[in-house]
matplotlib code that plots the C-alpha trace (Angstrom):
import matplotlib.pyplot as plt

x = [-6.4, -6.1, -4.2, -5.6, -3.7, -4.9, -4.7, -1.6, -2.8, -0.5, 2.3, 3.6, 7.3, 8.7, 12.2, 14.3, 13.4, 10.2, 6.9, 3.8, 1.7, 3.4, 4.4, 1.0, -1.1, -4.2, -6.0, -5.5, -7.1, -10.2, -10.4, -10.3, -12.5, -10.0, -11.6, -9.2, -8.8, -5.6, -4.0, -0.9, 0.5, 4.1, 5.1, 4.0, 1.2, -0.9, -3.6, -6.5, -9.1, -12.6, -13.6, -10.7, -11.4, -9.7, -8.1, -6.1, -4.8, -1.2, 0.8, 0.5, -2.4, -5.7, -6.4, -8.5, -5.7, -3.1, -4.8, -3.9, -0.3, -1.5, -3.6, -2.3, -3.0, -1.4, 1.7, 1.8, 1.6, 4.4, 6.5, 5.9, 6.9, 10.0, 11.2, 9.5, 6.9, 6.9, 7.0, 3.9, 1.8, -1.3, -1.0, -4.0, -2.1, 1.1, 2.0, 2.3, 6.1, 6.1, 3.7, 6.1, 9.0, 7.1, 5.7]
y = [24.9, 21.3, 20.6, 18.3, 16.6, 14.9, 11.1, 9.9, 6.3, 3.3, 3.8, 0.7, 0.2, -0.6, -1.5, 1.4, 2.0, 0.0, 1.6, 0.9, 0.9, -2.2, -3.9, -3.9, -7.1, -5.4, -8.6, -9.9, -6.7, -7.3, -11.1, -11.1, -8.0, -6.4, -3.6, -0.7, 2.5, 3.0, 6.3, 6.6, 10.1, 11.1, 7.5, 6.6, 4.0, 4.7, 2.4, 3.7, 1.9, 2.2, 3.7, 6.2, 9.0, 11.5, 13.4, 12.6, 14.4, 13.4, 13.4, 10.0, 7.6, 7.7, 4.8, 2.9, 3.2, 2.4, -1.0, -1.9, -2.5, -5.7, -6.9, -10.3, -9.9, -6.5, -7.9, -10.7, -8.3, -6.2, -9.3, -10.4, -6.9, -6.8, -10.5, -11.9, -14.7, -18.5, -19.6, -21.7, -18.6, -18.5, -15.8, -13.9, -12.9, -11.7, -8.0, -6.7, -6.7, -10.4, -11.4, -9.8, -11.8, -15.1, -14.7]
z = [17.7, 16.6, 13.5, 10.8, 8.0, 4.8, 5.0, 3.2, 2.8, 2.6, 0.1, -1.7, -2.2, -5.7, -6.6, -8.0, -11.7, -11.5, -12.5, -10.4, -13.6, -14.8, -11.5, -9.8, -10.4, -11.8, -12.7, -9.2, -8.0, -10.2, -9.8, -6.0, -5.7, -3.5, -1.5, -1.7, -3.6, -5.5, -6.6, -8.7, -8.6, -9.4, -9.8, -6.3, -5.8, -2.7, -1.4, 0.6, 2.7, 1.2, 4.6, 4.6, 7.0, 4.6, 7.5, 10.5, 13.6, 12.9, 9.7, 8.0, 7.2, 9.0, 11.4, 8.7, 6.1, 8.7, 9.2, 5.6, 6.8, 8.4, 5.4, 4.3, 0.5, 0.5, 2.2, -0.3, -3.2, -1.7, -1.3, -4.9, -6.1, -4.1, -4.3, -7.4, -7.6, -8.2, -11.9, -11.2, -10.3, -12.6, -15.4, -14.1, -11.0, -12.7, -13.2, -16.8, -16.5, -15.3, -18.1, -20.7, -19.2, -19.2, -22.7]

ax = plt.figure().add_subplot(projection="3d")
ax.plot(x, y, z, "-o")
ax.set_aspect("equal")
plt.show()
């Protein structure tokens, strides 16, 4: 019998003590019409491809969600969350925590 797992999506990494609710650039998500589904559960932000297969034959993300690892904008957001962003970045692309720092 073949075993089936629920897709785990692509989990974003946040620095210790940082909340995904205030670190994720929500306006960038809206402005650029990023095509992904986001779930925050238990303090973990997980991104799913809109064509997520929902299940997989091995533990982890399905093949569609796994392709998000190579997505340029998602890599850029992960870099900004982990390493910060330039001071010249337009406000609409800042996370809530960064907006509070700047203002």
